[in-house]
Structures are given as C-alpha cells and as structure tokens.
C-alpha positions as a Markdown table, in Angstrom:
| # | Residue | x | y | z |
|---|---|---|---|---|
| 1 | Met | 35.9 | -20.3 | -18.9 |
| 2 | Leu | 39.4 | -19.8 | -19.5 |
| 3 | Glu | 41.8 | -21.1 | -21.6 |
| 4 | Val | 45.4 | -21.8 | -22.0 |
| 5 | Thr | 47.0 | -21.8 | -25.5 |
| 6 | Phe | 50.0 | -24.0 | -26.8 |
| 7 | Gly | 51.5 | -24.1 | -30.3 |
| 8 | Lys | 52.9 | -27.1 | -32.2 |
| 9 | Asp | 56.1 | -27.3 | -30.0 |
| 10 | Tyr | 54.3 | -28.2 | -27.1 |
| 11 | Tyr | 51.9 | -30.9 | -29.5 |
| 12 | His | 53.9 | -33.7 | -28.3 |
| 13 | Leu | 53.5 | -33.1 | -25.1 |
| 14 | Gln | 50.2 | -33.5 | -24.7 |
| 15 | Gly | 49.1 | -36.7 | -23.4 |
| 16 | Glu | 51.8 | -35.9 | -20.2 |
| 17 | Met | 49.9 | -32.4 | -20.0 |
| 18 | Gln | 46.1 | -34.8 | -20.4 |
| 19 | Asp | 47.4 | -36.9 | -17.7 |
| 20 | Trp | 48.5 | -34.5 | -15.2 |
| 21 | Cys | 45.1 | -32.7 | -15.4 |
| 22 | Thr | 43.8 | -35.7 | -14.5 |
| 23 | Lys | 45.7 | -36.7 | -12.1 |
| 24 | Asn | 46.2 | -32.9 | -10.1 |
| 25 | Ile | 42.8 | -31.3 | -11.2 |
| 26 | Gly | 40.2 | -33.8 | -11.8 |
| 27 | Pro | 37.9 | -35.2 | -14.2 |
| 28 | Gly | 38.2 | -33.9 | -18.0 |
| 29 | Ser | 38.1 | -34.9 | -21.2 |
| 30 | Trp | 38.6 | -34.3 | -25.4 |
| 31 | Ser | 35.9 | -31.6 | -27.0 |
| 32 | Tyr | 35.1 | -31.1 | -30.4 |
| 33 | Asn | 34.2 | -26.6 | -29.6 |
| 34 | Arg | 36.8 | -26.0 | -26.7 |
| 35 | Asp | 33.9 | -26.0 | -24.1 |
| 36 | Ile | 33.7 | -27.9 | -21.4 |
| 37 | Glu | 30.4 | -30.4 | -22.2 |
| 38 | Asn | 30.3 | -32.8 | -19.9 |
| 39 | Pro | 29.5 | -31.0 | -16.1 |
| 40 | Glu | 31.4 | -33.1 | -14.1 |
| 41 | Asp | 34.3 | -32.5 | -16.2 |
| 42 | Thr | 36.8 | -29.1 | -14.6 |
| 43 | Trp | 39.0 | -28.9 | -17.8 |
| 44 | Cys | 38.5 | -30.1 | -21.1 |
| 45 | Ile | 41.2 | -30.1 | -23.9 |
| 46 | Asn | 41.2 | -29.5 | -28.1 |
| 47 | Ser | 43.6 | -30.1 | -30.7 |
| 48 | Met | 44.1 | -28.1 | -34.1 |
| 49 | Phe | 46.4 | -27.9 | -36.8 |
| 50 | Gly | 49.5 | -28.3 | -34.0 |
| 51 | Thr | 47.5 | -26.0 | -31.7 |
| 52 | Thr | 46.3 | -26.9 | -28.6 |
| 53 | Phe | 43.7 | -25.9 | -26.2 |
| 54 | Phe | 43.7 | -26.8 | -22.8 |
| 55 | Thr | 39.9 | -24.8 | -21.2 |
| 56 | Phe | 39.5 | -24.7 | -17.2 |
| 57 | Arg | 36.5 | -24.3 | -15.6 |
| 58 | His | 38.2 | -22.4 | -12.3 |
| 59 | Glu | 40.6 | -20.5 | -13.2 |
| 60 | Gln | 43.0 | -21.7 | -9.9 |
| 61 | Asp | 42.8 | -24.7 | -12.0 |
| 62 | Ala | 44.3 | -23.2 | -15.1 |
| 63 | Thr | 47.0 | -21.2 | -12.8 |
| 64 | Ala | 47.9 | -24.7 | -11.5 |
| 65 | Phe | 48.2 | -25.6 | -14.9 |
| 66 | Lys | 50.0 | -22.6 | -16.4 |
| 67 | Leu | 53.3 | -22.7 | -13.4 |
| 68 | Val | 53.5 | -26.1 | -14.3 |
| 69 | Trp | 53.8 | -26.2 | -18.5 |
| 70 | Ser | 54.3 | -22.7 | -19.1 |
C-alpha cells in the first residue's frame, strides 16, 4: 500500500480529489485507520487535523494521482 499525504493547504480539495480517484482509478472509500478495508476498493481517504491521507493499493494509481495533484 502506498500513501500520499497533503497538508491543510489541500483540505478544500478533498472532494475534487475523491471524485478524481473514483473516475480515474476506481472504487474507494473513507477509512478511519488509513487502510483499505474493503477488498473491492483500490484506494481510501482519511483526514485528521487538516491533513489528508490517500492510500492506494497499486503503485501506478498512486503515481497517476501524484502527477495530477502534487
């Protein structure tokens, strides 16, 4: 699993980032422990104290996400 972390400067983009992941990567969901809990999900999102964490099951998905959002 690969994690991509964003500070509070990106907090307002969470919805857009989540929509992008759904459209371009596949199913995902919110997670309380930053792990992909649903075996059918390819990514998950978690947010704590303004920091947003995206976790990806596949390296190529994390790379594509970073290319767009970093």
